[in-house]
C-alpha positions in Angstrom: 9.9 27.6 -7.7 11.3 25.4 -9.9 9.6 22.1 -11.7 11.6 18.3 -11.5 13.5 18.1 -14.1 14.2 14.8 -16.3 18.2 15.1 -14.0 15.8 15.0 -10.8 13.6 12.1 -12.3 17.0 10.4 -12.9 18.6 10.7 -10.0 15.0 9.5 -8.2 15.1 6.6 -10.5 19.2 5.4 -9.6 18.7 5.7 -5.6 15.2 3.2 -6.1 17.5 1.4 -7.7 20.7 1.6 -4.5 19.9 4.2 -1.9 23.8 4.3 -1.0 25.1 4.6 -4.0 27.2 7.2 -3.6 26.6 10.6 -5.1 30.1 10.9 -7.7 28.5 7.5 -9.4 24.8 8.8 -9.7 26.7 12.4 -10.8 29.0 10.1 -13.8 24.8 9.3 -15.2 23.6 12.9 -15.4 26.8 14.1 -16.1 26.5 16.4 -12.2 29.6 16.8 -9.7 28.6 15.0 -7.1 28.5 18.3 -4.6 25.4 19.2 -7.4 23.8 15.6 -7.0 24.0 16.1 -3.1 21.8 19.7 -3.2 19.2 17.4 -5.9 18.6 15.0 -3.6 18.8 18.2 -0.3 16.3 20.2 -2.3 14.0 16.9 -3.1 14.4 15.5 1.1 13.0 19.5 1.6 9.5 19.7 -1.2 9.0 16.2 0.1 9.3 14.1 -2.2 12.1 11.7 -1.1 11.4 11.1 2.8 14.2 8.7 3.5 16.6 6.1 2.4 16.4 2.6 3.4 16.9 -0.9 3.4 15.7 -3.9 1.3 16.3 -6.9 3.9 16.5 -9.9 2.8 14.3 -12.0 5.4 14.7 -15.5 4.1 18.7 -15.3 4.7 17.7 -14.3 8.6 15.2 -16.9 8.5 12.6 -14.7 10.2 9.2 -17.1 8.7 7.5 -17.6 6.0 6.2 -15.4 3.4 1.9 -14.5 3.4 -0.1 -12.3 1.8 -2.6 -11.9 4.3 -6.3 -10.2 2.4 -8.7 -9.6 5.5 -12.5 -8.3 5.4 -12.6 -5.8 8.6 -15.4 -3.9 9.2 -14.4 0.4 7.9 -14.4 1.6 11.9 -12.5 -1.1 12.5 -10.2 -0.1 9.5 -7.3 1.9 11.1 -7.3 0.7 14.5 -6.6 -2.8 12.7 -3.5 -1.0 9.8 -2.1 0.7 12.6 -1.2 -2.8 14.7 -0.1 -4.2 11.0 1.9 -1.3 10.3 3.5 -2.1 14.2 4.0 -6.1 13.7 7.2 -7.0 13.5 6.6 -9.7 10.8 4.6 -7.6 8.2 7.1 -5.3 6.1 3.9 -4.0 3.1 1.0 -2.9 4.2 -2.2 -1.8 1.9 -5.4 -1.1 2.5 -7.9 -1.0 -1.3 -10.8 0.5 -2.2 -13.5 -1.1 -1.2 -12.3 -0.4 2.6 -10.1 -4.6 2.5 -6.6 -4.9 3.9 -4.3 -6.3 2.9 -0.5 -7.1 3.8 2.6 -8.7 3.0 3.7 -11.0 5.9 6.8 -13.4 7.6 5.5 -15.5 10.1 5.7 -19.2 11.4 4.2 -21.6 9.0 2.9 -23.4 11.9 1.5 -20.5 14.3 0.0 -18.6 11.6 -3.8 -18.2 12.4 -2.0 -18.1 16.1 -0.7 -15.8 14.9 -3.9 -13.5 13.8 -5.6 -14.0 16.2 -3.1 -12.2 18.0 -2.0 -9.7 15.8 -6.2 -8.4 15.9 -7.0 -9.6 19.6 -9.5 -6.7 20.0 -10.7 -5.9 16.0 -13.3 -7.6 14.3 -12.4 -9.3 11.6 -14.7 -10.5 9.5 -12.6 -12.9 7.4 -9.9 -13.3 6.2 -7.1 -15.5 3.7 -3.5 -16.5 4.1 -1.8 -17.4 0.6 1.6 -18.6 0.7 4.1 -16.8 -1.0 6.4 -18.5 -3.5 8.6 -15.7 -5.0 8.7 -11.9 -4.7 10.4 -9.0 -6.1 10.3 -5.4 -4.6 10.8 -2.9 -7.4 9.8 0.9 -6.4 10.5 2.6 -9.8 9.8 6.2 -10.0 9.6 5.8 -13.8 6.6 7.0 -15.5 6.1 8.7 -12.6 4.8 13.1 -11.8 5.1 14.4 -8.4 2.6 16.9 -8.1 3.7 19.4 -4.9 0.6 19.9 -2.6 -1.1 23.3 -1.8 0.2 23.4 2.1 -2.8 26.3 2.5 -5.7 25.3 0.1 -4.2 21.7 -1.2 -4.4 22.2 -4.7 -1.6 21.2 -6.6 1.1 23.0 -7.2 3.2 24.6 -10.4 5.3 26.5 -11.5 3.5 29.7 -10.9 3.8 28.6 -7.2 5.6 29.7 -3.9 7.6 27.8 -2.2 8.6 29.4 1.7 10.8 28.2 4.6 9.3 29.3 7.6 10.5 27.9 11.2 13.4 25.4 9.2 10.3 23.2 7.7 9.8 24.0 4.0 6.1 24.2 3.0 4.9 25.0 -1.0 2.0 27.1 -1.8 -0.4 27.2 -5.5 -0.3 31.2 -5.7 1.2 34.4 -3.0 -2.0 34.8 -2.0 -2.0 30.9 -0.6 1.3 31.8 0.6 -0.3 35.4 2.8 -3.3 34.0 4.1 -1.1 30.8 6.0 1.1 32.6 7.1 -1.2 35.5 8.5 -2.7 32.6 10.6 0.4 31.0 11.3 1.8 34.4 13.1 -1.6 34.8 14.7 -1.1 31.0 15.8 2.6 32.1 17.0 1.0 35.4 18.9 -1.5 33.0 20.6 -5.3 34.4 19.0 
């Protein structure tokens, strides 16, 4: 398996700035042809480094409520259900969990209904306390600068390096840290296929 090189990192950076940028335009920046960029992007998708392309909607232009940042103290037993409800809510755009087990999220809500909206959002979840902060301005700038990517072994969860193996099984791409992990995974996969 080949490590990510500077060209891959530059392609990721350019796509983070504008996911709709044509491959030919990216190619001019990285000295590759459009099809060569397309091949690299496809490899990044297959390696699960790129999980999809998205849009950045300016909700202020849609008059979709006021922007707020909410910090909620939730018991550990309720954290996962609360995160799920926040992710599925129409007004919530970004969801974070802290190392202390708190739930923070960015949302757009009607200014006069924040308390009612919060109560409805978590009606069956016990929230110890929450803080709502009105956001004056927000800038979301995803970047890959300074990042190092590490693939995880599908068998043992170790980091996959240049000594690793990559294979496709039933259309899915899997990465392994060593040939023995690949062999164990394939053996278990085959036994499951056979119904053992």
